[in-house]
BASE-624002 format. One record per atom (N, C-alpha, C): residue in one letter; y, x, z. Coordinates in steps of 0.02 Angstrom, whole numbers, plus 32768, in hexadecimal, padded with zeros to 4 digits. Layout:
<lumgus>
<"a",<Y,X,Z>>
...
</lumgus>
This chain:
<lumgus>
<"m",<D31D,7BD5,B31B>>
<"m",<D313,7C15,B359>>
<"m",<D32B,7C15,B39C>>
<"k",<D31D,7C22,B3D8>>
<"k",<D33D,7C1A,B412>>
<"k",<D338,7C72,B431>>
<"f",<D374,7C76,B441>>
<"f",<D385,7CCE,B448>>
<"f",<D391,7CC2,B4B6>>
<"i",<D383,7CFB,B4C3>>
<"i",<D3A2,7D16,B504>>
<"i",<D3C5,7D66,B4FA>>
<"a",<D408,7D32,B517>>
<"a",<D43E,7D68,B501>>
<"a",<D42B,7D93,B557>>
<"a",<D447,7DCA,B577>>
<"a",<D450,7DF5,B598>>
<"a",<D497,7E18,B5AE>>
<"i",<D4C2,7E0C,B5C1>>
<"i",<D505,7E21,B5C0>>
<"i",<D50D,7E3C,B604>>
<"n",<D535,7E88,B5ED>>
<"n",<D54C,7EB4,B61C>>
<"n",<D59D,7EBC,B60E>>
<"i",<D5B8,7E9F,B64A>>
<"i",<D603,7EBC,B654>>
<"i",<D609,7EEA,B683>>
<"m",<D642,7F24,B66F>>
<"m",<D650,7F34,B6A3>>
<"m",<D69B,7F62,B6AB>>
<"p",<D6B8,7F58,B6DE>>
<"p",<D702,7F7A,B6D7>>
<"p",<D711,7FB4,B698>>
<"h",<D736,7FB4,B67A>>
<"h",<D74A,8000,B64F>>
<"h",<D760,802F,B690>>
<"k",<D732,806A,B689>>
<"k",<D724,80B3,B6B2>>
<"k",<D77C,80B3,B6C3>>
<"a",<D7A3,80C4,B687>>
<"a",<D7F4,80D9,B6AC>>
<"a",<D80C,8097,B6D3>>
<"l",<D7F8,8078,B6F0>>
<"l",<D802,804B,B71E>>
<"l",<D7F4,8047,B759>>
<"l",<D811,8033,B786>>
<"l",<D802,8035,B7CE>>
<"l",<D7CB,8003,B7E0>>
<"d",<D791,7FFC,B804>>
<"d",<D769,7FC7,B806>>
<"d",<D75E,7FC3,B864>>
<"p",<D79D,7F95,B87C>>
<"p",<D790,7F93,B8C2>>
<"p",<D754,7F7D,B8DE>>
<"q",<D739,7F48,B8A6>>
<"q",<D6E8,7F35,B8D4>>
<"q",<D6BC,7F7D,B8CF>>
<"g",<D6C5,7FA2,B8A5>>
<"g",<D68C,7FDA,B89E>>
<"g",<D69F,8001,B8DC>>
<"k",<D6E2,8015,B8DD>>
<"k",<D704,8037,B918>>
<"k",<D6F4,8017,B95B>>
<"a",<D6EA,7FD3,B95B>>
<"a",<D6CB,7FBE,B9A8>>
<"a",<D691,7FC3,B9BF>>
<"v",<D661,7FC5,B981>>
<"v",<D627,7FC3,B976>>
<"v",<D601,8017,B994>>
<"t",<D638,803F,B975>>
<"t",<D60B,8085,B966>>
<"t",<D612,809C,B9CE>>
<"q",<D665,8082,B9EC>>
<"q",<D66E,8087,BA22>>
<"q",<D64B,805B,BA4B>>
<"g",<D63F,8022,BA60>>
<"g",<D606,8015,BA7B>>
<"g",<D5B8,802F,BA60>>
<"l",<D592,8049,BA36>>
<"l",<D579,806F,BA3A>>
<"l",<D55C,80AA,BA62>>
<"q",<D59C,80D0,BA4F>>
<"q",<D5AA,810B,BA89>>
<"q",<D5AC,810C,BAD0>>
<"n",<D5C2,80C0,BAD0>>
<"n",<D5C2,80B7,BB14>>
<"n",<D586,80B1,BB3B>>
<"l",<D550,808E,BB04>>
<"l",<D513,808E,BB26>>
<"l",<D4E0,80C0,BB21>>
<"g",<D502,8109,BB19>>
<"g",<D4EB,8140,BB0E>>
<"g",<D4CD,815D,BAF0>>
<"l",<D4D0,8145,BA9A>>
<"l",<D4CC,816D,BA5F>>
<"l",<D504,816C,BA38>>
<"k",<D51D,81BA,BA60>>
<"k",<D547,81D6,BA45>>
<"k",<D545,81FB,B9F6>>
<"e",<D4FD,81E5,B9EE>>
<"e",<D50A,8215,B995>>
<"e",<D51D,81E4,B960>>
<"v",<D530,81A8,B987>>
<"v",<D52D,816A,B949>>
<"v",<D57B,8171,B940>>
<"d",<D59B,816D,B902>>
<"d",<D5E4,817B,B8E8>>
<"d",<D5FA,815C,B8B0>>
<"n",<D642,814D,B8AE>>
<"n",<D63E,811F,B859>>
<"n",<D621,80FC,B856>>
<"v",<D618,80B5,B880>>
<"v",<D600,806D,B863>>
<"v",<D623,804C,B84A>>
<"r",<D608,8036,B80D>>
<"r",<D63A,8011,B7D9>>
<"r",<D61F,7FB8,B7F1>>
<"v",<D641,7F85,B7F3>>
<"v",<D611,7F56,B7F3>>
<"v",<D61E,7F23,B7B5>>
<"g",<D5F9,7F08,B794>>
<"g",<D608,7EE0,B756>>
<"g",<D5E4,7EAE,B759>>
<"k",<D5D8,7E72,B711>>
<"k",<D5C5,7E3F,B726>>
<"k",<D58D,7E52,B701>>
<"h",<D547,7E19,B705>>
<"h",<D505,7E32,B6D7>>
<"h",<D4F4,7DBC,B6C7>>
<"i",<D50B,7DA6,B681>>
<"i",<D4FD,7D6E,B676>>
<"i",<D4C2,7D7F,B640>>
<"t",<D4A1,7D34,B639>>
<"t",<D46D,7D33,B618>>
<"t",<D481,7CE9,B5F4>>
<"l",<D471,7CDC,B5BE>>
<"l",<D476,7CAA,B5B1>>
<"l",<D44A,7C8E,B567>>
<"e",<D429,7C55,B54F>>
<"e",<D3FC,7C45,B520>>
<"e",<D428,7C36,B4EF>>
<"i",<D42A,7C40,B4B7>>
<"i",<D437,7C22,B46F>>
<"i",<D415,7C0C,B439>>
<"e",<D40C,7BDD,B422>>
<"e",<D3FD,7BB3,B3EE>>
<"e",<D41F,7BCF,B3AB>>
<"s",<D406,7BE2,B37D>>
<"s",<D41F,7C0D,B345>>
<"s",<D3F7,7C1A,B30D>>
<"p",<D3FB,7C05,B2C3>>
<"p",<D3DA,7C0E,B29F>>
<"p",<D3C6,7C57,B292>>
<"s",<D3F0,7C8B,B299>>
<"s",<D3D8,7CDD,B283>>
<"s",<D3F7,7D0D,B2C2>>
<"e",<D3D8,7D26,B2CD>>
<"e",<D3EA,7D5D,B2FB>>
<"e",<D42B,7D75,B2F8>>
<"k",<D446,7D83,B2C0>>
<"k",<D48E,7D8C,B2A4>>
<"k",<D4B2,7D6B,B2C5>>
<"e",<D4AB,7D19,B29E>>
<"e",<D4D4,7CE8,B2C2>>
<"e",<D4D5,7CF6,B324>>
<"a",<D49E,7CEA,B329>>
<"a",<D49B,7CEE,B37F>>
<"a",<D4C4,7D37,B38B>>
<"k",<D4CB,7D79,B38A>>
<"k",<D500,7DA5,B37D>>
<"k",<D546,7D98,B37B>>
<"l",<D54E,7D74,B351>>
<"l",<D57A,7D59,B34C>>
<"l",<D5A7,7D29,B383>>
<"k",<D57B,7CFF,B38B>>
<"k",<D5A2,7CB9,B3CD>>
<"k",<D59A,7CE4,B409>>
<"v",<D57C,7D1E,B417>>
<"v",<D561,7D48,B45D>>
<"v",<D5B6,7D5E,B453>>
<"e",<D5CD,7D81,B423>>
<"e",<D610,7DA9,B406>>
<"e",<D645,7D80,B419>>
<"e",<D648,7D47,B404>>
<"e",<D671,7D1C,B414>>
<"e",<D674,7D06,B45D>>
<"a",<D645,7CF6,B489>>
<"a",<D647,7CE0,B4CA>>
<"a",<D65C,7D02,B4EF>>
<"c",<D648,7D59,B4D9>>
<"c",<D664,7D8C,B4FD>>
<"c",<D6B8,7D88,B50A>>
<"k",<D6D3,7D90,B4B5>>
<"k",<D6F8,7DAB,B4AB>>
<"k",<D732,7D5E,B4CE>>
<"k",<D727,7D3E,B4C9>>
<"k",<D73E,7CF8,B4D7>>
<"k",<D752,7CE1,B51A>>
<"l",<D716,7CE0,B54C>>
<"l",<D701,7CB5,B581>>
<"l",<D701,7CEE,B5B0>>
<"l",<D6AB,7D0D,B5A2>>
<"l",<D690,7D3B,B5E5>>
<"l",<D6A9,7D73,B5F3>>
<"a",<D6D7,7DA1,B5CB>>
<"a",<D6E6,7DE0,B5D6>>
<"a",<D733,7DDD,B5CD>>
<"n",<D75A,7DF5,B5F9>>
<"n",<D79C,7E0C,B5FA>>
<"n",<D7AD,7E55,B5CF>>
<"l",<D7B7,7E57,B58D>>
<"l",<D7AF,7EA8,B567>>
<"l",<D7E0,7EB9,B567>>
<"i",<D808,7EB0,B5A4>>
<"i",<D85A,7EDB,B5B7>>
<"i",<D83B,7EFB,B5F7>>
<"m",<D7FF,7EE4,B5FD>>
<"m",<D7F6,7F05,B64F>>
<"m",<D7AF,7F0E,B64E>>
<"e",<D782,7F0B,B622>>
<"e",<D734,7F0F,B621>>
<"e",<D70B,7F12,B5D6>>
<"s",<D6E2,7F1D,B5DD>>
<"s",<D6CA,7F39,B58E>>
<"s",<D67D,7F21,B5B5>>
<"y",<D65A,7F01,B583>>
<"y",<D60A,7F03,B565>>
<"y",<D5D6,7F04,B54F>>
<"e",<D59F,7F08,B562>>
<"e",<D565,7EFE,B517>>
<"e",<D541,7EE0,B532>>
<"f",<D51F,7EC2,B507>>
<"f",<D4E9,7E92,B4FD>>
<"f",<D49B,7E9B,B4D5>>
<"s",<D462,7E8A,B4F3>>
<"s",<D426,7E82,B4C8>>
<"s",<D41D,7E49,B4BD>>
<"l",<D3E0,7E49,B47D>>
<"l",<D3E3,7DF9,B485>>
<"l",<D394,7DF9,B464>>
<"e",<D37D,7DE1,B47B>>
<"e",<D322,7DCE,B480>>
<"e",<D306,7D7E,B470>>
<"k",<D2E5,7D7E,B43E>>
<"k",<D2CC,7D46,B427>>
<"k",<D29C,7D29,B455>>
<"i",<D297,7CDD,B45C>>
<"i",<D26A,7CB9,B474>>
<"i",<D24B,7C97,B454>>
</lumgus>
């Protein structure tokens, strides 16, 4: 079976987000004064071949923990869709 994983990786809320701060300031400078506390993260999609959804989830978890997310500074969540 083939699956598509949609992974969202964001900095922990307790940590400063310099990119988010720069985007917040830029948007406010453009006249969007209502915008505040922007957080910038990553969105990753990948296709995975697996005999079951359970095994596919385990492989995506492994990819996130070993390479895609820095667990000291980031958290992640993902969804899996059969294609």
